[in-house]
C-alpha positions in Angstrom: 0.0 0.0 0.0 1.2 3.5 -0.9 1.7 5.7 2.2 1.0 9.4 1.6 1.6 12.6 3.4 0.2 16.1 2.9 1.2 19.0 5.1 -0.9 21.9 6.0 0.2 25.4 4.8 2.9 26.6 7.1 3.5 30.3 7.3 6.7 32.2 7.8 6.1 35.8 8.7 9.0 37.0 6.6 9.3 38.0 2.9 10.0 35.3 0.3 13.5 36.5 -0.5 14.6 36.4 3.1 13.2 32.9 3.5 15.1 31.8 0.4 18.3 33.2 1.9 17.7 31.1 5.1 16.8 28.0 3.0 20.1 28.2 1.1 22.1 28.1 4.3 21.0 24.5 4.7 23.5 23.5 2.0 25.9 21.9 1.4 25.6 20.5 4.9 23.2 21.2 7.8 24.2 20.4 11.4 20.7 21.2 12.4 19.5 18.1 10.6 21.7 15.2 11.8 20.6 12.7 9.2 21.5 15.1 6.4 25.2 14.4 6.0 25.9 16.6 3.0 25.0 17.4 -0.7 26.7 17.8 -4.0 25.5 20.0 -6.9 25.0 17.8 -10.0 23.6 20.5 -12.3 22.9 24.2 -12.2 21.3 26.6 -14.7 19.8 30.1 -15.0 17.5 31.7 -17.4 18.9 34.5 -19.5 17.2 37.2 -17.4 18.2 35.4 -14.2 14.5 35.1 -13.1 14.6 31.2 -13.0 17.4 29.4 -11.2 17.5 25.5 -11.2 19.8 23.5 -9.0 20.0 19.7 -8.9 21.8 18.1 -6.0 22.7 14.6 -4.7 21.9 14.5 -1.0 23.4 11.9 1.4 21.3 10.7 4.3 22.2 8.5 7.3 19.0 6.6 7.9 18.4 5.5 11.5 17.8 1.8 10.9 18.8 -1.4 12.7 22.3 -2.5 11.9 21.1 -5.9 10.7 18.8 -4.3 8.2 21.6 -2.2 6.8 23.8 -5.2 6.6 21.2 -7.2 4.7 20.6 -4.2 2.4 24.4 -3.7 1.9 24.4 0.1 2.4 25.1 2.5 5.2 23.7 5.6 3.5 20.8 6.5 1.3 21.1 9.0 -1.6 18.3 11.3 -2.8 18.2 13.5 -5.9 16.7 16.9 -5.2 15.8 19.4 -7.9 15.1 23.0 -6.8 13.5 25.5 -9.2 13.3 29.1 -8.0 11.2 31.6 -10.0 12.2 35.0 -8.7 9.7 36.7 -10.9 6.7 34.7 -9.5 8.4 34.4 -6.1 8.1 30.6 -5.9 10.4 27.7 -5.1 9.5 24.2 -6.2 11.4 21.3 -4.7 11.2 17.8 -6.2 13.0 14.9 -4.6 13.2 11.1 -5.2 15.4 8.3 -3.9 18.3 7.1 -5.9 19.2 4.2 -3.6 17.0 1.1 -4.0 14.9 3.0 -6.6 13.7 -0.3 -8.1 12.5 -1.6 -4.7 11.4 1.5 -2.9 9.8 4.6 -4.5 10.0 7.8 -2.5 8.7 11.0 -4.0 8.5 14.4 -2.3 7.3 17.7 -3.6 7.6 21.0 -1.6 6.8 24.6 -2.5 7.4 28.0 -1.1 5.2 30.8 -2.3 3.9 34.3 -1.3 1.0 34.4 1.1 -2.1 35.4 -0.9 -3.3 37.8 1.8 0.1 39.3 2.8 2.9 39.6 0.3 5.4 40.0 3.1 4.7 36.5 4.4 5.8 33.2 2.8 3.8 29.9 2.7 5.3 26.4 2.6 3.5 23.2 1.6 4.9 19.6 1.4 3.6 16.3 0.1 5.2 12.9 -0.2 4.5 9.3 -1.1 6.2 6.0 -0.1 5.7 2.8 -2.1 7.7 -0.2 -1.0 7.5 -2.8 -3.8 10.0 -5.3 -2.2 12.8 -5.2 0.3 14.2 -8.6 1.1 11.1 -9.6 3.1 11.3 -6.6 5.4 8.7 -4.4 3.7 6.7 -3.7 6.8 9.8 -2.9 8.9 11.2 -0.6 6.3 7.8 1.2 5.9 7.6 1.8 9.7 11.2 3.1 9.8 10.8 5.4 6.8 7.5 6.9 8.0 8.8 7.4 11.6 12.0 9.1 10.4 10.1 11.2 7.8 7.5 12.5 10.2 10.1 13.2 12.9 11.9 15.6 10.5 8.9 17.4 9.1 8.4 20.0 11.8 12.1 20.0 12.3 12.4 21.5 8.9 10.4 24.6 9.9 12.5 25.0 13.0 15.7 24.9 10.8 14.4 27.7 8.5 13.4 29.8 11.6 16.9 29.1 13.0 18.6 30.5 10.0 16.2 33.4 9.7 17.2 34.5 13.2 20.8 34.0 12.3 20.4 36.4 9.3 18.6 39.0 11.4 21.3 38.8 14.1 23.8 39.7 11.3 21.8 42.7 10.5 20.2 41.3 7.4 16.5 42.0 7.6 15.6 42.9 4.0 16.5 41.5 0.5 15.2 43.4 -2.5 12.9 41.6 -4.9 14.0 40.5 -8.3 13.7 43.0 -11.2 14.6 42.8 -14.9 18.2 43.6 -15.6 17.5 47.0 -17.3 15.5 48.2 -14.3 18.2 46.9 -12.0 21.0 48.9 -13.7 18.9 52.1 -13.6 18.2 51.6 -9.9 21.9 50.8 -9.1 23.0 54.0 -10.8 20.5 56.1 -8.9 20.9 54.6 -5.5 24.2 52.9 -5.4 25.2 49.8 -3.5 24.9 49.8 0.3 27.7 48.2 2.3 26.9 44.7 3.6 23.7 44.2 1.7 22.7 40.9 0.3 22.8 40.8 -3.5 19.5 41.1 -5.3 18.2 37.5 -6.2 19.5 36.3 -9.5 22.0 39.0 -10.3 24.7 41.3 -9.0 23.9 44.7 -7.4 21.2 45.6 -5.0 20.5 47.7 -2.0 19.7 47.4 1.7 16.6 49.0 2.9 14.6 48.9 6.2 12.3 45.9 6.5 8.8 46.8 5.1 6.0 46.9 7.6 3.9 43.8 6.9 0.4 44.6 6.0 -2.1 43.0 8.4 -3.6 39.6 7.8 -6.2 37.8 9.8 -4.6 35.9 12.7 -4.7 32.1 12.2 -6.5 32.5 8.9 -6.1 29.9 6.1 -4.0 31.3 3.2 -6.6 29.7 0.9 -10.2 28.8 1.4 -9.5 25.3 0.2 -6.4 24.8 2.4 -5.6 24.6 6.0 -3.0 26.7 7.7 -0.8 25.1 10.4 -1.4 28.1 12.8 -5.2 27.7 12.2 -5.0 24.0 13.1 -3.1 24.7 16.3 -5.4 27.5 17.3 -8.8 25.9 16.5 -8.2 22.1 16.3 -5.4 21.4 18.7 -2.0 19.8 18.6 -1.8 17.2 15.9 1.1 15.0 14.8 2.3 15.5 11.2 0.5 12.4 10.0 -2.7 13.4 11.8 -2.5 16.8 10.0 -1.9 15.0 6.8 -5.0 12.7 7.3 -7.2 15.7 8.0 -6.0 17.6 5.0 -6.3 14.6 2.6 -9.8 13.7 3.8 -10.8 17.3 3.5 -9.5 17.5 0.0 -11.3 14.4 -1.0 -14.6 15.8 0.3 -14.0 19.0 -1.6 -13.5 17.0 -4.8 -16.4 14.5 -4.4 -19.1 16.3 -2.3 -20.8 19.2 -4.0 -21.9 22.0 -1.8 -21.0 22.5 1.8 -18.6 20.1 3.5 -18.4 19.5 7.2 -16.4 21.8 9.5 -12.8 20.8 10.1 -13.5 19.9 13.8 -16.3 17.6 12.6 -14.0 15.8 10.1 -11.4 15.5 12.8 -13.8 13.7 15.2 -14.4 10.9 12.6 -10.7 10.6 12.0 -10.1 10.2 15.8 -12.9 7.7 16.0 -11.1 5.5 13.5 -7.6 6.1 14.8 -6.8 8.3 11.8 -7.4 5.4 9.3 -8.5 7.5 6.3 -10.4 4.8 4.6 -12.4 3.8 7.7 -13.0 7.4 8.7 -14.1 8.3 5.1 -16.6 5.5 5.1 -18.0 6.4 8.5 -18.2 10.1 7.6 -19.9 9.6 4.3 -22.6 7.4 5.8 -23.1 10.1 8.4 -23.3 12.9 5.8 -25.9 10.9 3.8 -27.9 10.4 7.1 -27.7 14.1 7.9 -28.9 15.1 4.4 -31.7 12.5 4.3 -33.2 13.6 7.7 -32.2 17.4 7.5 -30.3 17.1 10.7 -28.4 20.3 9.9 -31.6 22.3 10.6 -32.6 20.5 13.7 -31.7 23.4 16.0 -34.0 25.6 14.0 -36.9 23.1 13.5 -37.0 21.2 16.8 -38.9 22.5 19.7 -39.2 20.1 22.7 -42.8 19.5 23.7 -43.9 20.8 27.1 -44.0 17.3 28.5 -40.3 16.7 27.6 -39.3 20.1 29.1 -41.0 19.1 32.3 -39.8 15.5 32.7 -36.5 15.3 30.9 -33.9 15.8 33.6 -31.0 17.1 31.5 -29.7 20.5 30.5 -26.6 22.6 29.8 -24.9 24.3 32.8 -21.9 26.6 32.3 -18.5 24.8 31.6 -15.9 22.8 33.4 -12.4 23.9 34.4 -11.0 23.0 30.9 -13.6 25.2 29.2 -15.7 22.3 28.0 -19.5 22.9 28.0 -21.0 21.1 30.9 -24.1 19.0 30.6 -26.1 17.9 33.7 -28.1 14.7 33.6 -30.1 13.7 36.7 -30.7 10.2 35.4 -31.8 8.8 38.8 -34.8 11.2 38.7 -35.8 10.5 35.1 -38.8 8.3 34.2 -37.2 6.8 31.1 -40.1 4.3 30.7 -42.7 7.0 31.0 -40.9 9.3 28.5 -40.7 6.5 25.9 -44.3 5.6 26.3 -45.6 9.2 26.4 -43.4 10.7 23.7 -42.3 7.8 21.6 -38.8 7.0 20.3 -38.9 9.7 17.6 -39.2 12.7 20.0 -36.5 11.3 22.3 -34.2 10.7 19.4 -34.7 14.2 18.0 -34.1 15.7 21.4 -30.9 13.8 21.9 -29.7 14.8 18.5 -30.5 18.5 19.3 -28.4 18.1 22.4 -25.5 16.9 20.4 -25.9 19.6 17.8 -26.1 22.2 20.6 -23.0 20.7 22.2 -21.0 21.2 19.0 -22.2 24.8 18.7 -21.2 25.5 22.3 -17.7 24.0 21.7 -17.2 26.4 18.9 -18.3 29.3 21.0 -16.0 28.3 23.9 -13.1 27.9 21.5 -13.5 31.6 20.6 -14.1 32.6 24.2 -11.1 30.8 25.8 -8.7 31.1 22.8 -7.9 27.4 22.7 -9.4 24.4 21.0 -12.5 23.1 22.7 -13.8 20.1 20.8 -15.8 18.0 23.3 -18.0 18.5 26.3 -18.3 17.1 29.9 -21.3 15.3 31.2 -22.1 15.2 34.9 -24.5 12.4 35.7 -26.4 12.2 39.1 -27.6 8.7 39.9 -29.4 9.6 43.1 -32.8 7.9 43.0 -31.8 5.1 40.6 -34.0 2.0 41.0 -35.4 -1.0 39.3 -37.8 1.1 37.1 -34.7 2.0 35.0 -34.1 -1.6 34.2 -36.9 -1.8 31.7 -36.0 -3.9 28.7 -38.1 -2.2 25.9 -36.9 1.2 27.1 -33.3 0.0 27.1 -33.7 -1.3 23.6 -35.0 2.1 22.4 -32.2 3.9 24.2 -29.6 1.6 22.7 -30.9 2.4 19.3 -30.5 6.1 20.1 -27.0 5.4 21.3 -26.2 3.6 18.0 -27.4 6.7 16.0 -25.3 9.0 18.3 -22.2 6.9 18.1 -22.4 6.7 14.4 -22.8 10.4 13.8 -21.3 12.2 16.8 -18.1 10.4 17.6 -15.5 11.7 20.0 -17.7 14.4 21.5 -17.5 13.2 25.1 -14.5 14.7 26.9 -15.2 13.5 30.4 -18.1 11.7 32.1 -18.5 12.3 35.9 -20.9 9.9 37.6 -21.8 10.9 41.1 -23.9 9.3 43.9 -23.7 5.9 42.3 -25.9 3.4 44.3 -24.6 0.3 45.9 -25.8 -1.8 43.0 -23.8 0.2 40.4 -20.5 -1.7 40.7 -22.4 -4.9 39.7 -24.1 -3.1 36.8 -20.8 -1.5 35.7 -19.2 -5.0 35.5 -22.0 -6.0 33.1 -22.0 -2.7 31.1 -18.2 -1.9 30.8 -17.4 -4.6 28.2 -19.9 -2.9 25.8 -18.2 0.5 26.1 -15.2 1.4 23.9 -11.9 1.5 25.7 -11.2 5.1 24.8 -14.6 6.1 26.1 -14.2 4.0 29.2 -11.1 5.9 30.2 -13.2 9.1 30.3 -15.5 7.8 33.0 -15.0 8.9 36.7 -17.4 7.2 39.1 -18.1 8.4 42.7 -20.3 6.5 45.2 -22.1 8.2 48.1 -20.5 11.5 49.0 -17.1 10.7 47.7 -17.5 13.4 45.0 -17.2 16.1 47.6 -13.8 17.5 48.6 -10.4 17.0 47.0 -10.3 14.4 44.2 -14.0 15.0 43.5 -15.9 17.4 41.4 -13.8 20.4 42.5 -10.9 19.0 40.5 -12.9 19.3 37.3 -15.6 21.9 38.0 -15.2 25.3 39.7 -16.9 25.5 43.1 -19.2 28.3 42.0 -20.5 26.1 39.2 -21.3 22.9 41.2 -25.2 22.5 41.3 -27.1 23.2 44.4 -28.5 19.7 44.6 -24.9 18.3 44.8 -24.0 20.6 47.7 -22.9 23.6 45.6 -24.0 27.1 45.6 -25.0 27.4 42.0 -28.8 27.2 41.2 -29.3 24.7 38.5 -32.3 25.0 36.2 -32.3 21.3 35.1 -35.7 19.7 35.6 -36.2 17.5 38.7 -38.2 15.1 36.6 -40.7 12.7 38.3 -43.0 10.0 37.0 -44.8 10.8 33.8 -48.6 10.4 34.3 -49.9 7.3 32.5 -52.7 9.3 31.2 -50.2 10.9 28.9 -49.0 7.6 27.4 -49.4 7.4 23.6 -51.3 4.8 21.6 -51.3 4.2 17.9 -54.5 6.2 17.8 -52.4 9.2 18.9 -49.3 9.1 16.7 -46.3 11.3 17.3 -46.5 14.8 15.8 -46.4 14.3 12.0 -44.8 17.7 11.6 -41.5 16.2 12.8 -39.1 14.4 10.5 -39.3 10.7 11.3 -36.0 9.0 11.7 -37.4 5.6 12.5 -40.4 4.1 10.7 -41.5 1.6 13.4 -42.1 1.6 17.1 -41.7 -1.3 19.6 -45.2 -0.8 21.0 -48.6 -1.7 19.5 -52.0 -0.5 20.7 -55.2 -2.5 20.9 -58.8 -2.1 21.9 -60.5 -4.8 24.0 -64.3 -4.8 23.4 -67.1 -6.4 25.4 -67.4 -9.9 24.0 -64.4 -9.4 21.7 -60.9 -10.0 23.3 -57.7 -9.0 21.6 -55.3 -11.9 20.9 -51.7 -12.3 19.6 -50.4 -15.5 18.0 -46.8 -16.7 18.8 -45.5 -19.7 17.0 -42.9 -21.7 18.9 -40.7 -24.2 16.9 -38.6 -25.4 19.8 -40.0 -26.5 23.2 -37.5 -24.6 25.3 -38.2 -20.9 24.5 -39.3 -17.9 26.5 -42.2 -15.6 25.7 -41.9 -12.2 27.4 -44.5 -9.4 27.5 -44.8 -5.9 28.7 -48.1 -3.9 28.6 -49.9 -1.0 30.1 -53.7 -0.7 30.6 -54.7 2.8 29.5 -58.4 2.5 29.9 -60.7 0.0 31.7 -59.9 -3.3 33.4 -58.8 -6.4 31.5 -58.0 -10.0 32.1 -54.7 -11.4 30.6 -54.3 -15.1 29.8 -51.9 -17.3 27.9 -53.1 -20.4 25.9 -51.5 -23.1 23.9 -52.8 -24.9 20.8 -51.3 -27.6 18.5 -53.1 -26.1 15.5 -52.9 -22.6 14.1 -56.0 -20.5 14.7 -57.5 -18.3 11.9 -57.3 -14.6 12.7 -60.4 -12.5 12.4 -61.4 -8.9 13.1 -64.7 -8.6 14.9 -66.8 -5.5 15.7 -68.8 -7.3 18.4 -70.7 -4.7 20.4 -68.6 -1.7 19.4 -70.6 1.5 19.1 -69.1 2.4 15.7 -67.7 0.3 12.8 -64.2 1.6 13.3 -64.0 1.1 17.0 -62.6 -2.4 16.6 -60.1 -1.6 14.0 -57.2 -2.6 16.2 -58.9 -5.7 17.7 -57.9 -9.2 16.6 -59.5 -12.5 17.6 -57.9 -15.9 17.1 -59.7 -18.4 19.2 -62.8 -19.6 17.3 -66.0 -19.7 19.3 -66.4 -23.4 18.4 -63.1 -24.3 20.1 -63.4 -26.1 23.4 -61.0 -25.3 26.2 -59.1 -28.4 27.3 -59.8 -30.0 23.8 -58.8 -27.6 21.1 -56.5 -25.5 23.3 -55.3 -25.3 26.9 -54.5 -22.6 29.4 -50.8 -22.4 30.4 -50.9 -19.2 32.6 -53.6 -18.4 35.2 -55.8 -15.4 34.3 -54.4 -12.1 35.6 -56.8 -9.2 36.4 -55.2 -6.0 35.3 -56.6 -2.7 36.5 -56.6 0.6 34.6 -53.2 2.4 34.9 -51.2 -0.8 35.7 -48.0 -1.8 34.0 -47.5 -5.5 33.6 -44.3 -7.4 32.8 -43.9 -11.2 32.7 -42.5 -14.2 30.9 -43.4 -17.8 30.2 -41.0 -20.7 29.6 -42.6 -22.9 26.9 -42.8 -26.7 27.4 -44.0 -27.7 24.0 -43.8 -26.4 20.4 -46.9 -25.2 18.8 -49.0 -22.0 18.9 -49.3 -19.8 21.9 -52.0 -17.1 22.2 -51.7 -14.0 24.4 -55.2 -12.8 25.2 -56.6 -9.7 26.7 -60.4 -9.6 27.4 -62.6 -7.1 29.2 -62.9 -7.8 32.9 -66.5 -8.1 34.0 -68.0 -8.2 37.5 -67.0 -11.3 39.4 -69.4 -12.8 42.0 -68.2 -12.8 45.6 -68.0 -16.2 47.3 -69.8 -15.0 50.4 -72.3 -12.6 48.9 -74.1 -12.1 45.7 -73.4 -8.3 45.9 -70.9 -7.1 43.3 -67.6 -5.5 44.4 -67.5 -1.6 44.7 -64.5 -1.5 42.2 -66.5 -3.5 39.7 -69.5 -1.2 40.0 -67.4 1.9 39.6 -65.6 0.3 36.6 -69.0 -0.5 34.9 -70.1 3.1 35.3 -66.9 4.6 33.9 -67.1 4.0 30.2 -70.3 3.8 28.3 -68.3 2.7 25.2 -67.6 -0.8 26.7 -64.1 -0.5 25.4 -60.7 -1.0 27.0 -57.4 0.3 25.6 -53.9 -1.0 26.1 -50.4 -0.7 24.6 -48.2 -3.9 24.5 -44.9 -5.3 23.5 -43.8 -8.9 23.3 -40.7 -10.9 22.4 -39.6 -14.5 22.0 -36.2 -15.6 23.2 -34.3 -18.8 23.2 -34.1 -20.1 26.7 -30.3 -20.2 26.7 -30.2 -16.5 25.9 -32.9 -15.3 28.3 -30.8 -15.0 31.4 -27.8 -13.3 29.7 -30.1 -10.8 27.9 -31.9 -10.1 31.2 -28.6 -9.1 32.7 -27.4 -7.1 29.8 -30.6 -5.1 29.8 -29.3 -3.5 33.0 -27.2 -1.4 30.6 -30.2 0.9 30.5 -28.7 2.7 33.5 -25.9 4.0 31.2 -27.8 4.0 28.0 -29.2 7.5 28.3 -25.9 8.7 29.6 -24.1 7.6 26.5 -27.0 8.8 24.3 -26.5 12.3 25.5 -22.7 12.4 25.8 -21.1 9.9 23.4 
């Protein structure tokens, strides 16, 4: 595979002619670059007017390689051919180099250029690109590639330091200005009028010249890219952080590829960099991940989510998360009171779509805040901190359907917002958390896991706790600080607000998912609602989770060896459409104990109750989950009906019950492990908000 390198644009805040004088001091030898042992001019030529000067050199390098490898190769030194072409008229230098040693086995090509800054003619830009292609090397191809890339990258930034070293040396000698090239006729006229100043450096390309005070550089935007399509090294350091030469190269090459292949607006540089970091700067993997994300953003108009999304009032009241100043490193701080959040109620009341869109808006807002803090603090801020309070965490958070929905949200977030979590502070972790962490941690990326700091009880207070990462005047009041925090305290979502399929999510929102894990059903007087589950293996597990939204029902589970025929019945419904979501399977001619059998005792479920359960099947065949309307039951000691039954009969004149339900079939061997893994719901929402 061909290894490539592309540098950002590096800027010297000196005129081109002075930089060229510093560059020439690198030859014939350069003690500042130890591997460069010397050079010899092979060919030199000038144009008639002296504007173009070409020098071809043979350069001798001492490569830092194992002695055994040098012995096998039969050489101690490596020779390169370097061709320099200076155009004084255009004020450019082009450097082309290739290896002479082992040219048939290893192909190294390098191209560098010096040119005038497009926004400030008193500054000089430098760019560098290179490629390495090892065709064969005595079976040591991989080793040679690693040695070559290591040595090359270690000398890249060293090259800029060398130029700056010689620039300072020139200035210390009093040389601060070198006149620009001019045609010979103009040069003679100027020499006659001005004369030659003692100690001046000769005008480039010809004899004669003058020494003048250094011109005042015209202002240019600080850390601005010399070209809209290129990245400046100072810009990278100011807005993106310290990157190694190869990391800079990966960013620039991926950015160039996007400019060539993606019409219109490309992602911001910090966004591209996140995907590179997520894939350890493997360009091919990062490009694939980024392209999938860009298609996703375009399809669902995610770029406009901050303008289009307005959280519903219920979400604002019960979602226990919000932004709260920043941490000591300047990262935006997000507070999540997970222990106070009714995740089950939010999923049932708002649906997965609304929660997903809200989490996406949090991530979009987080990126926006990072950019703002970068400008405020004058250093790169590319991630945020999440502070998670687990006070109040209990078994209601270990709800499998909710966990599944949240894991789907996490998958979307991890695919499209990688490397946005800078630090995760978990406080007031309950006693059960270490057990849960043991189960959850294998599913968390190692890089992400290293960002987790977990405190149990009151251990977050004092030295080594929150004060190490968050200023005292920012610690929320509910954690013992003095800062009032506006994050909602949450609470249980009223079941009266739970959605059914008759009440779909707001159609004005862009749907990111096309299905939901819940179904709704109506149970009519004389017309139960039934679900068929076919079991092919005897040892399986049927699980269910349902909520009674209206009326009282009786839940039962039956088994049959033959498949029933589904039918929709209107029964005694008051309108033809009232039974549209009611399905009956058990034929009225079937006889209990003959055609089918009961495998779970009837369970009376009252309005507002949430029911979860499971059944381990003993035989293959067809299992039927049934919900039927609960009628008055006679009391064993009296013929009078129960008060609850009388009230229930007076409540709804429509003789209709409503419920939402979810069911799943698992292999018995997977049931226990999945039940344990479902506890990852405790961290699911944490990661969804801060991955």
